[in-house]
C-alpha positions in Angstrom: 24.2 -10.4 -19.5 20.6 -9.9 -18.6 19.5 -5.9 -19.5 16.9 -3.9 -18.7 15.5 -0.2 -19.8 13.4 0.4 -17.0 14.2 -2.0 -14.1 17.6 -2.0 -11.8 19.2 -4.4 -9.9 18.0 -2.8 -6.7 14.6 -3.3 -7.3 15.0 -7.0 -7.8 16.9 -7.1 -4.2 13.6 -5.3 -2.9 11.7 -8.6 -4.3 10.2 -11.3 -2.0 12.4 -13.2 -2.2 15.1 -11.2 -3.0 16.7 -12.1 -6.5 18.7 -10.7 -9.3 18.2 -9.1 -12.8 20.4 -11.8 -13.7 18.3 -14.7 -12.5 15.4 -13.1 -15.2 14.8 -14.2 -18.5 15.9 -11.5 -21.6 13.2 -12.2 -23.4 10.4 -11.6 -20.4 12.8 -8.5 -19.4 12.1 -7.0 -22.8 8.6 -7.7 -22.6 8.5 -6.2 -19.3 10.0 -3.2 -20.7 7.4 -3.0 -23.3 4.9 -3.3 -20.5 6.2 -0.4 -19.0 6.3 1.7 -21.9 2.8 0.8 -22.8 1.1 1.5 -19.4 2.8 4.7 -19.3 3.4 4.4 -15.5 6.3 3.3 -13.4 5.9 -0.8 -12.6 6.8 -1.5 -8.9 8.0 -5.0 -8.7 7.0 -7.0 -5.5 8.1 -10.6 -6.7 10.3 -11.7 -9.6 12.7 -14.8 -9.9 11.9 -17.8 -7.0 14.3 -20.4 -6.8 12.4 -23.8 -7.0 13.2 -24.8 -3.3 11.5 -21.3 -2.2 8.7 -22.0 -4.2 8.4 -25.4 -2.9 8.4 -24.0 0.5 5.4 -22.1 0.0 3.7 -24.9 -1.0 4.0 -24.3 -4.6 5.0 -26.8 -7.4 8.4 -25.4 -7.9 7.9 -25.3 -11.9 6.3 -22.0 -12.1 7.1 -19.3 -14.4 8.7 -17.3 -11.3 11.2 -20.1 -11.4 12.1 -19.7 -14.7 12.6 -16.0 -14.7 9.5 -15.7 -16.8 7.3 -14.0 -14.4 7.0 -10.6 -12.0 4.4 -9.8 -9.8 3.6 -5.8 -9.8 2.2 -3.8 -7.2 -1.0 -2.1 -7.8 -2.9 -0.1 -5.2 -5.9 1.1 -7.3 -8.4 -0.2 -10.1 -7.1 2.4 -12.1 -3.4 1.4 -11.9 -4.6 -2.4 -12.2 -6.7 -1.6 -15.3 -3.4 0.3 -16.9 -1.4 -2.6 -16.1 -4.0 -5.4 -17.5 -4.7 -3.4 -20.6 -1.3 -3.0 -21.6 -0.5 -6.7 -21.0 -3.4 -7.8 -23.4 -2.0 -5.3 -26.1 1.2 -6.9 -25.9 -0.2 -10.3 -26.1 0.7 -11.5 -22.6 -1.9 -14.5 -22.1 -1.2 -15.4 -18.6 -2.3 -12.4 -16.2 -3.2 -12.9 -12.3 -5.2 -10.4 -10.8 -5.1 -9.8 -7.0 -5.8 -6.9 -4.4 -2.5 -5.6 -4.2 -0.5 -6.5 -7.3 -0.7 -8.0 -10.9 0.9 -11.4 -12.0 2.4 -11.3 -15.5 4.3 -14.3 -17.2 5.3 -15.4 -20.5 5.9 -18.6 -20.0 4.4 -20.6 -23.1 4.5 -24.0 -21.2 1.5 -23.6 -19.4 -1.9 -22.6 -20.0 -3.1 -19.1 -21.2 -5.6 -17.5 -18.6 -6.6 -14.8 -16.4 -7.1 -15.6 -12.8 -7.8 -14.3 -9.6 -6.1 -14.5 -6.4 
């Protein structure tokens, strides 16, 4: 059973696409809990697990970190919030970070190259 300190099942149902905490990777959820504690702010998830089929339907590879339950997009509506999330991620050793205008992507998929990118 996948568990999390700061994240409840209902939050995953609101993600796009809707998913379940049980589809996530436990080690990633431990990292996401640590990120929440380190950032010191609530983290609102906008996307977490995505099936391979859903990912492919959006023109993606279907093999990304979201399809393994090792990624989340976190809502971000200010530069101050964005900075807190990115600083906390780096402090925790997260080496895959995507920065967009309305969210920050974090993942721990070691099969993919490290980097910080923009959307």
